Each structure stands twice: as C-alpha cells, then as structure tokens.
N, C-alpha and C positions, 0 to 999 in steps of 0.2 A: 440559524436553521434548526427547525424543530424536527427531532427524529427519535425513534425508539431504537433500542439495541437490536442487533441481529441474533437469531437463535435458530441453528439449523436442526435441532432435534426435538423441538417442542417444549422444552423445559423453560418456559418464559418466566423471567424474574419480575416482569411488570414494569410499568412506567416509573414507579417510585424508585426502582433500582437504578434506572438510568439517570433520573434527576439527582439522586443522591450521589451517584458516581461523578456526574458532571459538576454538580455544585460543590461537593465536598473536596474534590481533588483538583479541579481545573480552574474555576473562575476566580476564586479568592487570590490565588497565587499568580495567575497568568500575567496580569498587567505589570506587577512588580518584577517578576522574572524576566519578562520580555523586554521591558525598558532597560533593565540592568544588562541583559545579554546583548542587546543591540548596540549598546555603548561600547562593548568589547569586541564584537565581531562585525566584519563587513565583507565586501567582495568586489571583484572587478572582473571584467571579461564576460564572455558568453559561454554557454554550455556546449561542450564538444559533442560530436556524434559518437554513438556507440554502435557496434555491429551486432548482427543477429547471432544468436547461439545456434547450435545444432541440436537436433532431437536425439539425445542419447538416453532418454529417461523412460523407457518402458514400452517400446513397441508401438508408438503412435503411428497412425497411418491416415492418409486422407489426401486432399487436394494439395498440389504443389504450387498452385497459383499464388500470386502475391496479393495481399489485401492491404489497402491503404485507407485509413479513416482519419480525417483531420489532417493537421500539419504533419509532414513526413519526417521532421527532425526536431530534436530538442532545442537545437540552436535557433531554429525558426520560431519555436514556441516561446523561448526566452526573449528573443528580440521583440516579438509581438507584445509580450507582457511588459517588457521594460519600456517600450515606446508608447504603450497605450496610456490614455489619460485616466483610464479606470484601473487603479492599482489597489484593489481591495483585497483583504486577506481571504484565503480560501475558507469556505464555510466550516465552522466547527461542528464536529460530529461526535457521537458516542464512540467509546472504545469497543463497545460490545461486551459480551460476557467472557471472551477468551483472549484478553490482551497479553497476558504473560508479563506484565510490567510491574507487578506487585500491587496493583489496585484491586485485583480480584483473584486472590490466590497466588500462584507461582510468580516468581520474579526472575525471568531469564536474563534480564539486563545486568544482573550482578555476577553472571557466570563467565568464566574465562572462555573465550572462543566466540562470544556473541558478535564481536566486531569482525565481519567477514563479508566477502563478495558473493560467494556461491552459497545460497541458503537451502539448497536441495537436500543435502545430508544433515542428519543430526550431528551434534558435536559433544565433546566431553565423553561421558561413559555411555551415551546413547549411540546406537549404530544404525538406526533406520535411514532409509533413503526415500524421498518423495518422488514417485515416478509420474511421468506425464509429458505433455508437449512442452518443449523448452520455451521459456519466456524471459527476455531481458527487461528488467524494470529500471527505467531511467527517470529520476526525479530531479528537477531543477528548483532549488530553494531560493526564493527572491525576498528581498528586504523591503517591505512596504513603507518603512520610515526613510528610505533612501531611494525613492523613485523606482522601486522594484529592481534595483541592482542585485546581482548575484550575492548570496550570503555565504561567505567562506567560514569554515571552522565550526559550522553547526553539525549536529548529529541527527541522523535520520534512522528511525527504527521502523521496519516493515514486517508485516505478518499477514498470512492469508491461509485459507483452507487448502487441503490437498485435493487430489483427483476424485476422491470419494466424498468430498464435503466435510472431512474431519479436520479438527484443529489439534495440532500437537499440544501436549501438556494437559489437555482437557477431555478430548473425545475418547470414548471407550475404545481400547485397543491402541491408543496413541498417547496415553498419559505418561509413558516413560520416554517419549520422543520429544525433540525440540526442533525438528526440521521446519522449514519455511518460516523462519524467524531470523532476523539479522539486523545489524547496525553498521553504518559507515559514517565517516566524517566528510562533509562537503569540501570540494576542492576550491580553487580560486575562481572557478566558473559557477560555484554554487551547486555542483553536480554530484550525484551518487549514482552508481549502477550496480544492480544485483542480478545474478543469474538465478532463475527460479523456474517454476512451471506455470502453465496456465491454470488458474484455479477453477474448481467446479462451480456449477450452479446448484445450490442446495435449496430445499423447499422454503418458500416464503421470502427469499432475498434475491435481488439482482446481483449478478456476478461482480465481485468487488475486491479491492485490496486495501487493507488498513495501513495507516502510518502515523507516526508521531514525530515531531521535530523538536529537538532540544537545543539549548544554547551551545552545548559542547558534549563530547563523549564523557568527559569527567562528570558533568552535571547529570547526564542520563544514568550513568552507572552508579552515581552517588546518591540517587534518590530524589533529585530535584524534579519539579513538575515540568511538563513540556510547554513549549511556546505555542504549539498548535497540535491538534488531533483531528484527523479527517479520514476520508475514504475516497478512493478513486474508482469510478465506474468503468466497465469494459463495454465497448460498442457491440450492438446486437449482431451485426453481420460477421464480426470476427468471432464472437462466441459460437455462432452457428457453424463456422468453419472448424474451430478448435474442437467442438464437441462431436464432430464426425470421426475423431480419432479413437483408437481402441482405449477402453477403460472409462470413457466419458458417457456411456450410454444413458445413465440415469440423469445426467445433466440435460440431455435432450428433452426428456419428459419434464423436468423441473423448469427449464427455461420457457417452455410453452405455457406454463401456468403463472408466470409473473410478467411484469412490465416495468420499465424504468419509471414511467409516470406514476405507477401505483406503489412503488417501493417505499418502505417506511423511512428510508434515509434520503433517497434521491428524489422522492416524489414532489418535493416543493421546489425543484429546480436543480439541475446538475450541470449547468453550462460551464462552471469552473472545475468540475470534477470528472468530466468525461474525458478519458485518456485518448490520445491518438495512437493508433496501432498500425504497424507495418509488418510484413512477413507472411509466413505460411506454416502449415502443419509440418511440412517436410524440412523447412529451413529454420523454423523457430520464429516466434513473434517478438517484436520490440514494442514495449508499452512505454509511452512517454507522457509526462504530466508536469506542468509548471505549477509550483506551489508557493504563492505569495504568503508570507507570514508577518 
C-alpha cells in the first residue's frame, strides 16, 4: 500500500523521508523477524468482548444514542477473519513523523511504564492527562501463517493524537508528555484492549490510530523491528458524533475538508483498516479492528 506520512502541522518531511523510514527500518528485517517470531508464538481461541468505557475525560457532551458501524464485536470480527478464505496481512503503512519508537527521535518503548492498559495519562516523570471522549481500543492480532488463528504473546504498541490534534513527545506544548502511547501483550485470544480517547481530526488527514505489532514485549523494548506497522481508520458517522463533544470544535472543520478516499494513507483502499465502532459520546466508544500479520 503506497502512502505518505501524516503531518498535522505542515512541516512535511517529504516522500523521501517516508521511503527512507520504511525501507531502512522495516522491509529488510521484517521477513526474517516475522518468520522467526511466528515459529515461537501462536494462539488459540477467539477474541473476547470488551465493554465500553465511561466519559470521564474532560466534559464531553453530545448525543447519548448508540452508534454501530460494521461488526458489533471483536469476537465476530475475529471469527470472520479466521474463517475467511482471504487471510492477507493488513496493509503496511508509514509510522508517520511522530512514532516515538526510536525511528524518528524519542523512544518511549524503552521507558518503564510503557506496558499499560490506560494510555490517557502520561507516565514516569510526566504528569499530563489527555482529555476527551473515552474510547476503548480493541485489537485482535491474527497469524496469517496459521490460517489467521489468534496470535498469542505478541506485543502491540498504539499511539494517536489528542483532542487538539497534538502528538505527545513531538508537538509544541506536549514534548514533555507521553500520553496516548502504550503497549500490551496479546492474550490467548490474540487480543489487547486499551482505554484511550477519541482522536481529533487534524488538517490533511482522516481520523486514525497508529499501531505496530512486535513478536514480543521483550523484542519491542529491546529494539527489534516490528512484524507489522499500520493504521486504523475511524468511520465518518462516528467521527461526526464524537466531534459534537466539547473540545473537538476544530475537528468538525477539519473533517469537512478531508475524505477517506482522498487520504494519503487510506485513499488506495481501507477495507482492512476501517474499524468497527459501537457506543456513544455519553457512554464512550468501543473501536475494534482485526489485524492479520
């Protein structure tokens, strides 16, 4: 999948930056890392359901109706992926300019506290808290070398922008924070679940969540390359509902100026990357995506 990196504040590094990042760090090591990793880890069972979070992050207000887009459960999504004859890896995407994985500046993966479920607060010496509509992020990691069976023992690192479109560690005013970044190990169902907020829509990009999948937490924290790097897209109807909440006013304007079809990452097809979402502003959203690697 051809894509350029995302850049919310106009300081575009250019296509050469993306190609160098992708080629230099990802492709040469990926096949070797992946074959070795998939010999060591496997999985069984199906992904369990996770409940909605509550909105305790900053005075969100809006409709209390329930929004359902796509499959209503991670279990159903995993079953579909496992049973489907098409078990192809999720499209490879750029990490963008703000990964925090050591490939472009800071490396949060080496810090104590990165393995966590609730990624809204900063950790370590940082004290910031990302406010916004609560979102539970459920990812199901599937093994394409084993018929898309759940992949146990892998590590999933997620990150995304805050309610203002800022990225911790990089954006002005947030360089001393590390919120909205975290890692977890997949369970026997290949599942991880993070408590977060609904990300903003910033200029030039469709609303999205970044993630990397590693063979294990030890490999991720030890500097090994990921098995997969991709992004999940958020459905338009859910974005419209979430951006009616307090603090997301700029996202309303930004979303009206972009489209999924014209996005520089998802524009060549997002069928594998469009998350299914349930919930509401008042109750919190649940974002779910199956990730074959």
